[in-house]
C-alpha positions in Angstrom: -25.8 15.7 17.9 -27.4 13.0 15.8 -26.7 9.5 16.9 -25.3 6.9 14.5 -27.5 3.8 14.4 -25.2 0.8 14.1 -27.3 -1.0 11.5 -27.1 2.0 9.2 -23.4 2.4 9.7 -22.8 -1.3 9.0 -25.0 -1.0 5.8 -22.9 1.9 4.6 -19.7 -0.2 5.1 -21.3 -3.1 3.2 -22.2 -0.8 0.3 -18.6 0.6 0.1 -17.0 -2.9 0.5 -19.3 -4.7 -2.0 -19.3 -1.8 -4.5 -23.0 -1.7 -5.3 -26.3 -1.5 -3.4 -27.4 -4.8 -4.8 -24.3 -6.6 -3.7 -24.5 -5.1 -0.3 -28.1 -6.3 0.0 -27.1 -9.8 -0.9 -24.3 -9.7 1.7 -26.6 -8.4 4.4 -29.6 -10.7 3.4 -31.9 -7.7 2.9 -33.5 -6.1 -0.1 -31.8 -3.5 -2.2 -34.5 -1.0 -1.3 -33.8 -1.6 2.5 -30.1 -0.9 1.8 -30.9 2.3 -0.1 -33.3 3.5 2.6 -30.7 2.9 5.4 -28.0 4.9 3.6 -30.4 7.7 2.8 -31.6 7.8 6.4 -28.0 8.0 7.6 -27.3 10.8 5.2 -30.3 12.7 6.5 -29.1 12.2 10.1 -25.7 13.6 9.5 -26.8 16.1 6.9 -24.2 15.1 4.3 -23.9 13.0 1.2 -21.9 9.9 2.2 -21.4 8.0 -1.1 -21.3 8.7 -4.8 -23.9 6.6 -6.6 -21.3 5.2 -9.1 -20.1 1.7 -10.0 -18.3 0.9 -7.8 -19.8 3.1 -5.1 -17.2 5.4 -3.6 -17.4 7.2 -0.2 -17.3 10.9 0.0 -15.0 12.6 2.4 -17.7 12.5 5.0 -18.5 8.9 4.1 -14.9 8.0 4.7 -15.2 9.1 8.3 -18.2 6.8 8.8 -16.7 3.9 6.9 -13.6 4.1 9.1 -15.9 4.2 12.2 -17.9 1.2 11.0 -14.8 -0.9 10.3 -13.4 0.0 13.7 -16.7 -0.8 15.3 -16.8 -4.2 13.7 -13.3 -5.0 14.9 -14.1 -4.0 18.5 -17.3 -5.9 18.5 -15.6 -9.1 17.3 -12.9 -8.7 19.9 -15.5 -8.3 22.6 -17.3 -11.4 21.5 -14.0 -13.3 21.5 -13.2 -12.2 25.0 -16.7 -13.2 26.2 -16.3 -16.6 24.5 -19.3 -16.1 22.3 -17.6 -15.5 19.0 -18.6 -17.8 16.1 -15.9 -19.9 14.5 -16.6 -18.0 11.3 -15.4 -14.8 12.8 -11.6 -15.0 12.7 -9.6 -11.8 12.8 -9.4 -10.3 9.3 -6.9 -7.5 8.8 -7.0 -5.3 5.7 -3.5 -3.9 5.1 -2.2 -1.7 2.3 1.3 -2.4 1.0 3.3 -1.4 -1.9 4.2 -3.8 -4.7 7.9 -3.9 -4.1 7.6 -4.7 -0.4 5.0 -7.3 -1.3 7.4 -8.9 -3.8 10.5 -8.9 -1.5 10.1 -8.8 2.3 6.5 -8.3 3.4 5.1 -11.8 2.7 8.0 -13.5 4.6 7.1 -11.2 7.4 3.5 -12.3 7.5 4.5 -16.0 7.7 6.0 -15.2 11.1 2.7 -14.1 12.6 1.6 -16.9 15.0 -1.2 -19.0 13.6 -3.1 -19.3 16.9 -5.4 -17.5 17.1 -5.8 -17.4 13.3 -5.4 -14.1 11.5 -6.4 -13.6 7.9 -5.0 -10.9 5.7 -6.7 -8.8 3.0 -3.9 -7.1 1.2 -4.4 -4.0 -0.9 -1.6 -3.3 -3.3 -0.9 0.4 -3.8 2.1 2.7 -4.4 3.9 3.5 -1.1 3.1 7.2 -1.6 -0.6 6.4 -1.8 -1.2 3.6 0.7 -2.0 6.2 3.4 -5.0 7.2 1.3 -6.5 3.8 1.9 -6.1 4.3 5.7 -7.7 7.7 5.4 -10.7 6.3 3.5 -11.2 3.5 6.0 -10.5 0.7 3.6 -7.6 -0.7 5.6 -6.5 -0.9 9.2 -2.8 -0.5 8.6 -0.4 0.4 5.8 3.2 0.3 4.7 3.7 3.8 3.5 6.4 6.4 2.6 4.3 9.0 4.5 5.7 10.0 7.9 2.8 12.2 8.6 0.2 10.1 10.6 -3.3 9.8 9.2 -5.9 11.2 11.6 -6.5 8.5 14.3 -3.4 6.5 13.4 0.1 5.9 14.9 3.3 5.8 12.8 6.5 4.0 13.3 9.7 3.7 11.2 10.3 0.4 9.4 13.5 1.2 7.5 14.9 2.1 4.1 14.1 0.2 0.9 17.2 0.4 -1.4 16.8 0.7 -5.2 19.7 0.2 -7.6 19.8 1.8 -11.1 20.3 -1.1 -13.5 19.9 -2.3 -17.0 20.8 -5.3 -19.2 24.4 -5.2 -20.4 23.2 -5.0 -24.0 21.0 -2.0 -23.2 23.8 -0.3 -21.3 26.2 -0.8 -24.2 23.7 0.6 -26.7 22.3 3.6 -24.7 24.7 4.5 -21.9 28.3 3.6 -22.9 29.1 6.8 -24.8 29.1 10.0 -22.8 28.3 10.8 -19.1 25.8 8.2 -17.8 23.6 10.8 -16.2 23.1 12.6 -19.6 22.7 9.3 -21.5 20.2 8.0 -19.0 18.1 11.1 -19.3 17.7 10.2 -23.1 17.3 6.4 -22.8 14.1 4.5 -22.7 13.0 3.9 -19.1 10.7 1.5 -17.2 8.2 3.0 -14.8 5.6 1.2 -12.6 2.7 3.5 -13.6 2.0 7.2 -14.4 2.5 8.1 -10.7 6.0 6.5 -10.5 8.5 9.3 -10.1 11.4 7.2 -8.7 13.5 7.2 -11.8 13.0 11.0 -12.3 14.0 11.6 -8.7 17.1 9.5 -9.1 18.2 11.5 -12.2 17.5 14.8 -10.6 19.7 13.7 -7.6 22.5 12.9 -10.1 22.0 16.2 -12.0 20.5 18.9 -9.8 18.1 20.9 -11.9 17.8 18.2 -14.5 14.5 17.4 -16.1 14.4 13.8 -15.0 14.0 10.6 -17.0 13.1 10.3 -20.7 9.6 10.5 -21.9 10.2 7.2 -23.7 8.6 5.1 -21.0 7.4 1.6 -20.7 4.7 1.2 -18.0 4.9 -2.2 -16.2 2.6 -2.3 -13.2 4.0 -5.3 -11.3 7.2 -5.6 -9.3 8.3 -8.8 -10.9 7.2 -7.6 -14.4 9.2 -4.4 -13.8 12.4 -6.4 -13.0 11.9 -8.7 -15.9 11.3 -5.8 -18.3 14.6 -4.2 -17.2 16.4 -7.6 -17.5 14.9 -8.1 -21.0 16.5 -4.8 -22.2 13.3 -2.8 -22.7 14.7 0.1 -20.6 16.6 1.0 -17.5 15.0 1.3 -14.1 15.5 1.3 -10.3 15.0 -2.2 -9.1 14.8 -3.2 -5.4 18.2 -4.4 -4.2 16.9 -7.9 -3.2 15.6 -8.4 -6.7 18.6 -6.9 -8.5 21.5 -8.6 -6.6 21.0 -12.2 -8.0 20.7 -10.8 -11.6 23.8 -8.6 -11.0 25.8 -11.7 -9.9 24.6 -13.7 -12.9 25.5 -10.9 -15.3 21.9 -10.5 -16.4 22.0 -6.9 -15.1 24.6 -4.3 -14.8 24.8 -1.2 -12.5 24.5 2.1 -14.4 25.9 4.3 -11.6 28.0 2.2 -9.2 27.9 3.5 -5.7 24.7 5.4 -6.3 21.2 4.3 -5.3 17.9 5.5 -4.1 16.7 4.8 -0.5 12.9 5.1 0.1 11.9 5.4 3.8 9.0 3.1 4.8 6.7 3.5 7.7 4.0 1.4 9.4 0.8 3.3 10.1 -2.2 1.8 11.9 -5.3 2.6 13.7 -5.1 3.8 17.3 -7.1 0.8 18.5 -6.4 -1.8 21.2 -6.8 -4.7 18.8 -4.5 -7.7 19.9 -4.3 -9.1 16.4 -3.3 -5.8 14.9 -0.7 -5.2 17.6 0.8 -8.7 17.0 1.1 -8.2 13.3 2.6 -4.7 13.8 5.4 -6.1 16.0 6.1 -9.0 13.7 6.3 -6.8 10.6 8.6 -4.3 12.4 10.9 -7.1 13.5 11.1 -8.5 10.0 11.6 -5.1 8.4 14.6 -4.5 10.7 16.2 -7.6 9.1 15.3 -6.9 5.5 15.6 -3.1 5.3 18.3 -0.6 5.9 18.0 1.3 9.2 17.0 5.0 9.3 17.2 7.6 12.0 14.4 7.3 14.7 11.4 9.5 14.3 11.7 12.8 16.1 8.9 13.5 18.6 
């Protein structure tokens, strides 16, 4: 079996992280031709193409395996230097984490403020839909993720965080104009709706739960790709939408929003997935996030083993 020279693996990681061969060369303080040669030699060793030569560079499926290995290697090497007392001050623990926008806007940042400051840990947050954050784990871009996927990514552990509750709401004026006449489930299916992006199916799932066999939400859709912007678009009357309960409650109390189906909501299960590595900083963050999630989210049944 071909060995994996660490300098070549690190170079591959730099190319993927920096996005281009030239940027990787600058980060590694070598020439672009040296970067290209290292990646090409590594590809010859494993007998597979590892990156697509696009802008930005993207790892292939085989490349993702080696990118994940390279990132894990870098973490283990840094921890070993720290334990030996030879780590440079410029080498603090840096944890790349994938998290969905709604968690980021409600409970996740307060959770991170609880992580002890000594030794220092620095976060590199990647915002992605909860249904797709596990992909960043699989690609080796992050070490941990808040995800709706209960199936562990290869080489990762999974633990339950809780249920994020979403309320179907709209501005009072919007509700009076679009929903007041007729059954709300039928009227909602015809009314303009706010969605996060083209992959957001939460509103469709809610309506199908209300009306089994229904077609989901209207095709009259506003795409608003930030959590705060989504909430504000609903409050402004552009459409209806499912807003996280912590964001919706103050506006419901003030009268800026109204519930469209009182007593009905959508609960989205959230899980924490992380690498199976004995990394003290990662373990500390995992415990802190799980503790905070238990306070902010609704409980869900424990995972079956």
